[in-house]
C-alpha positions, 0 to 999 in steps of 0.5 A: 814635246816640251819646248824649252826655248834656248836650253842647251846641254854642253858635253862630249860624245864620250862623257858618260855623265853627259850621256845620262843627261842626254838620255833623260832629255830623250826619255822626257821628250825635252827639246834642247840644243846639243853643244859638243865642247870639252873643257880640255879643248883650247878656247872651251866655253865650259869654264865660263859656265862652270868654274869646276871646268867639268861636263855636262853643263845645262844652260837655261834660257836665262843663261843660268848654268846647272852642273853636275849630272845629279843636279841636271837630271833632277831638274829635267825630271821636274820640268815635265810631268811625263815619264817621271824618273824620280819618285816623290820623296819617299823610301823609293826615291832614296833607293833610286838615289842609292843606285845613282850613287853606286853607278856614279862611284863606278864611273868615277873609278873607271874615268879615274883609271882612264885618266891615269892610263893617259899619263906617260907610262913611267908616271902611272900608279899601277897600285892606284889603278888596281884599287880603282879596279877593285871598286869597279868589281865590287860595285858590279857585284852589288849592282847584280845582287840588288838587281836579282831577277827584277825587270828593272832596278826598282822592280816594275817601273823604269826609273833613273836608277836604270839610266844611271846603271845603263850609262855606267855599264855602257862606259865599261863597254866603251873604255874597258872591253877587257872587263867581262861584266856580262860573263860574271853578271848575266843579269846586268847583261840582260838589263843592258840589252833591255836598255839598248832597245830604247832609242834614248840609249841606242842613240847616245852610245859613247864614241870617239 
């Protein structure tokens, strides 16, 4: 196991963005300290590390703070040679990043709806939430089409594309059980079932 001394990851058990970093840490077998902290909590330490006040934040042993999950996961993948999740610079790497962008876009729409739902009823914009729901539906259609009957998103190898898609689908299960993405896209259901057989996913299922 890779020993990173005092590296710590700051996030919450509900954050799909933090989950992606946790999955990568587990897949890479990198030791770390898990610090549960929400930027919305009083006396949160997050703004002191990330002026954007968002999670996850990876704090290195020299107190350098990395934030935004795409930055964190690429750094983690570069730390250890085992279980590489990103190909070397190539068309294949671009495809993994494309899957990441698609998954993150779905997540941004879903988290946005979740935040809007938490506002007082008279202040919510139903039309805005519907537009974001349309984004989710379109992203799912593209994911299913691109996956086809492949074992993993990139075909044979397990890559970060699968991590990103799996965390996006897991968040839909967590916050939007009314979205029947399995019924509409059985291939995505099969992919998610495969991912849940991996301890990195089974051990990081989001919960309140």
